[in-house]
N, C-alpha and C positions, 0 to 999 in steps of 0.2 A: 776924449778926442771928438769934440763937438763938430757937427757939420759935415762929417765924412761918413761915407758908407763903411760899415764894419762887418766883420765876420763873427758870428757866434758859433763856437764849436760844440760838439757833443763832449761831455765829460764822462769817460769810462773809468769808473772808480777814481775819480778826480784828475785823470790824465786827459788832456785835450786831444780831440780827434776830429779832423775835417773830413767830411764826407763829399763825394762827387755829387750826391743827391742833395740839393738845397732847395729852400723856399725863400723867396724874397718878401721881406716885410717892408710895407710901404706906408708913407705918411698918408693918413686917411683924408687930409685936406687937399693934396694936390697930386697924390699918386707917386710922388718921388720915392726912389728906393731909400730905405734907412738902414737895412741890414740884410746880410745873407746868413740864413739860419740852416746849419747842417742837420740832415735828417738821419736818424738811426732806423734801420730796418729791423724787422721782428727777429731775424736770425742773429744779428749783432747782439740785441738785447738778451735773447736767450742764451747765447754764448757767454756773455758777461755774467749773467745771474747763475750760471753753473758754479761761479766762485764766490757766492754770497756768503757762505760760512767763513771764508778766509777774510772777507771784508768785515764781517761782524767780529772776528777774532781780533783784528787790528783795532777796533774800537773798545773791545772788552778790556784790553790792557790799560786803557786810560781811566784813572779813578774819577768817580762821579764829581767829586769836588773840583777837579781840573776841568771837566767838561763844562760845568757851570761857569768857571772862570773864563773859559773859551768863549762861551756865550756872551758874557759881559764885554770881553775885548771886541768880539765881532760885532756887537751892537753899535759901539762907537764907530767902527770901520764902515758899517752899513750905512749909518745915518749922517756921518760927517767926512768920511774919508774917500780916497781915491783907490778903487779896487781894480784888479785885473779882469778885464772882460774877455779878451782873447789871448790866452798864454802862448799861442802859436807865434803871433807877431808882436806880442806886447802891448797891445791896445789896452788902454785903461779908461775908466769911466768915473767921473766926478758925480757928485750929488746932482748938480745942475744937468749933466748929461742924462743921468738916469731919469730925472723927472721929465724932461723934454722927450727923451726917446719913448718912455712908457706912454706919455700922453699922445704922441704922434701916431702910434700904431693901435691904441686901445680906445681912444676918445675920452679917456678919463681927464677932466681938467687938471691942470698943473697943481692947483691949490688943493685939490682932493688927493692927488698923488702924494703930496708932502704930508697930508694928514694921515694917510694910510702908512707912510713911513714911520710915523710916530707909533702906531699900533705894533708894527713889526719890531721896532726897536725895543718897546717895552717888554715884549715876550722873550727876545733874546737876552735882554739885560736881567729880567726877573724870572729866569727860567725855574729857579728854585721855588718861587711863589707859585708859579703855574703848575709845576709838577706836585707840589705840596698839596695843592687844591685837588688835583686828579687822583692822588693817592691817599687822600684824607689824612695827611700828616705823617706818612710812613717814613721812617728813617731810611734814606736812600743808600745808606751803606750796604743794605742788603743786596743791591745790585753789584757791588764790588766783592762781597764775601760769599754770596749765595744764600746765607741765612743770618739771622740775628735773634737775639733775646729781646722781646719787647713786652712790657708789662707782665713779666713772668711766663711768657709763652714763646715757643719756638715760631718764628715767622720765616717762611721761605716762599719765594715766587719763581715760578718757571716761565722762561721766555717763550712765547709762541712763535716768534719770527726771527729769521736771520737778517731780514731786511724789510723795510716798510716801503711799499710802493705808493706813489701818489699821482693821480691823473687829474691834473689841475685845470681851472677855467681861466678865461681872460676878463671876466667882468670887474673884479675889484682886487687890488693887491692885498687887501686885509685878510683874505683867506688863507694866505701863506703863514699867518701866525699859528694855524692849527696843526701843521706838521712839523714845525721847527722843534718842539720839545722831544721829538723822537730821539735826536742825538744825545740829549741829556739822559735819556733812558737806555742808552748803549745800543740802540738799533739803528743801523745805517739806512740811507734813503736811496731810493731810485725814483727820480722825478721825471714826469712827463709834463712839460709846461703847456699852457694854453697857447693856441695857435698865434694870437697876437701879443701875448704877454710872457715872452721868455725872460724879460728884464729882471723881475724881482727874484725868482727862484736862482737865476745865475749869480745876481749880486749877493744874495744870502749865502749861497754855497761858497763862493770865493772869499767872502768876508770870514766865514767860518774856517775855511782852510788857511787863510793868511793869519788867523788868530791862533792856530795850532791844532785844529781838527785833523785827525789822520785822513789823507786824501781818499783812501779806500771807502770812507764812510759816506761820500757823496757822489752819486752819479746822476747825470742830466741827460736825458733822452728826449730831445724834440723828435716826434715821430707822427705817424698817421694812426688811423683807427686799428688796423691790425697790431701795429706795435704797442698801442695802449692796452689792447687785449692781452698781449704777451706779458706785460707787466702785471696785469691783474691775475693771469693765470699762474705766473712763475713766482710771484712774491708770496710769502706765507701770510702776510697781512697787508692790506691796501686801504687807500682812501680814494673814493670816486666822486667827482663833482660834475654835475650836469642837469639836464632837464629831465622830465618824467621818463621820455623814451630812452634816454642814455642810461639812467640808474635803474630803470625797471627790469632790465634783463639780468641784472645782478642781485635782485632783491632777496633771493633765496640762498645766496652764498654768504655764510657767516664770516668768511675771511675778509670780505670787502665792507667797509665802513661807507655808507652812502650819505652824500650831501646833495640832496636835490632841492627842489623848490621849498621854501619855508612856509608860505601861506601864514605869516605871522599877523597877529591881530591885537587890537585894543579892544577890551570888553568893558562895557558900562552896564551896571545892574540896576535894579528898581531903585536902590537907595542913593545912586549917584547920577542916574541918567538926567535928572532935573537940574544938576549943577554941571552940566556938559562944558558950559563955557569956561569953567576953571581949568579944564584939561585940553583946551583947544590947541595951545602951543605944544603940549606934549604929543598930541595926535599929529600935528604938522611935522615935527621932528622925526616921529617914528616913520612917516611916509617918505620924507625928503632927504633925510641924512644920507650922506655919501652918494647922492644923485639917484637914490631909490634903487641902487644896483644890488644890494645885498639881500640874502635870504632872511635877514632879521629885520629888514624894513617891513612895516605893516602893509599888507595889501587888503586888509579888511578892518573896518570898524563896526563891531557888533554891538547893538544896544537894545535894551528892553523897551525904550521910549524915546520920543524926540528925535527920531532917526532923520527925518526930512530936514529938520532945523539944523542938525549936526552936519548933514551933507551940504547944505547950502553955505554955512559958515566956512566949512573946509574948502569948498569950491572957490569962494571969494579969495581966501588966502593964497590957495595954490596957483590961482590964475594970475597972480602978480609975478610969478617966477618966470623969467625970460631966458631964452637960449642966448649964450654969450660965447665969444671965442675961447679956445681952450687955455689961453694964456691970461685971461681976464681974471684978476684976483677975486672977483665976486661971482664967478661962475658957480652955478648950483645944479646944473645938468650935465650928464656925460653923453657924448656923441655916439652914434651907432657907426662902426667901422663900415658896415656895408648898408648904404641908404635904402636899398630895397628891402632889407629886413625891417627897418622902421616903417616903411610904407605898408608892408604886409601886416605887421602888428596893428597899425591903425586901422587898416581895412577889417581885420579880424574883430576888433572892438565894435566898429561901426555896424558890421553885419549882425552882431548879437544884440546891439542896441535896437534893432528892428523887431526883436522878439518882445512881447509885452513883459512888464515887470522890471524894467531898468531904464535910467535916464541919465545922460551926461550932463551934470550941472555946471561943469566948468565952461562949456561952450558958450553960455549966455554972458560970461564975464570977460571974454577976450575975443578979439576979432580974428578972422582967419581960421586956418587948419590947424589940427593937432600936430602935424608934421611941420617942422620949422627949420630954416637954414640960418647959419651964423658962422662967420670965420672960415668959410669953406667946408663946413660940417653939417650933418643932418642930425636932427634932435626930435624927440617926442615931448611935447609939453605936458605938464602935470595933468592928470585927469581924475575927477572925482565922479563916480557913478553911484547914484541913489538906487538901490534895489529894494522895492517893496515885496519882492518875491525871494525868500531865502534860497530857493532851489534854482534861481536864474544862473546860467553859466558863468556870468561875469562876477557873481558873488564869490566864486571860488577860482578866480583867475589871478595870475601873477605875471608881471613883465618886467623888463630890464629898464624901467624908468619909473618916476613917481606916479603910481596908479593905486587907487584905493577904492574899494566898494563899501559903502555904508548900508548896513543891513539891520532891519529891526525885527525882533522876534521875542515872544514872551519868555520870561526868566525860566520858567519850568521846562522849556525846550532848548534853551541856549546851548547848553553843552552837548546836546544831542545833534545839533544842527552845524556847529562850527567846523567840524571835520579835522583833518590833520593840521597841527599848528606847532610850528617850531618854537616860537616865542608868544606867549599870551601875557600881555599886561592887563591884569584884572583890577579895575577900579571899584571897589566895594568894600564895605565894612560888614557885610552879611556873613555871620560865622557859618551858617549852614552852607552857603554857596562857596565859601572859602574851602570848607571841608570836601565838597564835591569836586572842586578844581583840584585839590591836592591828590584826589584819586581818579582824575580823568586821564585816561590812557591816551587820549589824542593830543595832549599838551606835553611837549618835550621839555621846554624851559618855562618856568612860571615866575612872573613878577607880581607879587601881591603889593599893590600900591602904585604910586605915581612915578614910574620909571618908564622912560622911552624904551620901546622895543629894542632899540639899537644901542642901549646902554649895556655894555659887556662887563661882567665881573670875571677877570682873568683867572681867578683862583678857583673857578668852577667850570665844569664841563660845558662846552658850547653846543655840540651836537654829537652824542656819544661820548665816551671816555676813552682817550687814546691809551692811557695806561692799561686799562682793562682789555682794550683791544690787543695790546702787545704782551701783556703778562697775566697770568692767573696764579692764585695762591694755591699751594699744594700742601698735603699733609707732610710733616717732617719731624723726625726725631733723631737725636744723636747722643751718644754716650760720652763724647769728648767735649 
């Protein structure tokens, strides 16, 4: 139903519910209303979650093989079909509607929205492959029967949760691929969508239900901060996405899997730093893919030599990227829904550039300010900062646009200095350094070789392991 203001309801165990409390989603280009989003208060969420065991039992009755088939059918509906957006009045959403609506409220260019659809479709379609990677090839029949005999041993897994809660962001639709496999693992979902991005989780959930998933397995709660806290408190296991301040207060709660800033990096060692030009395009892709909005985008290039040269070359490349309207097929930057946020981020960078030890090298390759306007939207243009001081604040900064700090440090201190790193692409043939990298507790995901940090292998855990979060193996014997 393109061009009309629509209502997006709460889904209470799959049943639509319109609240008197609503939030208006607006087109970031002109402020026009796009949708009215019902809001769930914490009392409603708490009441619904009292029945989480019933919701899990409804899902438990469906064999894993059928849940995987449901995922495949839902993938086609999500990526190609027309799904129900508002069951109350029958409003439906085509693929084109979805792309335009998502772009209009989040600032994600339409071409990137379609690319992220492909990521989501793959995970829905290949859920068996994804879960196989998470479980290291476990026969998933164990989730139907409770135990199996595998390689001559009893194998049994105990479920840790009746429901998986997910408090989601608005930065990129690709993050939704991380919670989708929960339904294939027989654990229902309680989703809190991002403020500007209810479109993807609603479309995914409605596609799954239309494909045969029990309605009770999917709840959708647009809500405020207290409501999000209720999900995290009342769900046995949850996923939380956010900045340092958001995830920090939950860092000591093992029930909550945290997805904060990535601080992902490309690393060049003594044996490869002299050949840095061979890896320039890899570095550019690591920084700029998906508009620089993902935690797997590189916010740092750390090298043992030739740092200034690398930074100059990156700056020259990234300075050619321009702000374009959201419907431009060549758009490579995402807009900020709140222009003031973009200005504050730019001011933060400029304030820290006043400190010695860092220099913005992109500024000399383009005219004008870092903040740019195009098609009624506000953007931040790619920025490359050369840090000759590894301890400079910008050497450990990450923002929702293509920003990268190039840092030089001796190889013997490289792994001591890099700090927390979600993805490290290590460009080296040094066997000793490889061994140190494999044992480095600061690196979550390690690429040894010429892989962009944004290159995802779906059969391996992205950040944490969802299966281990939801299940643990227990000792088991039976005489039968």
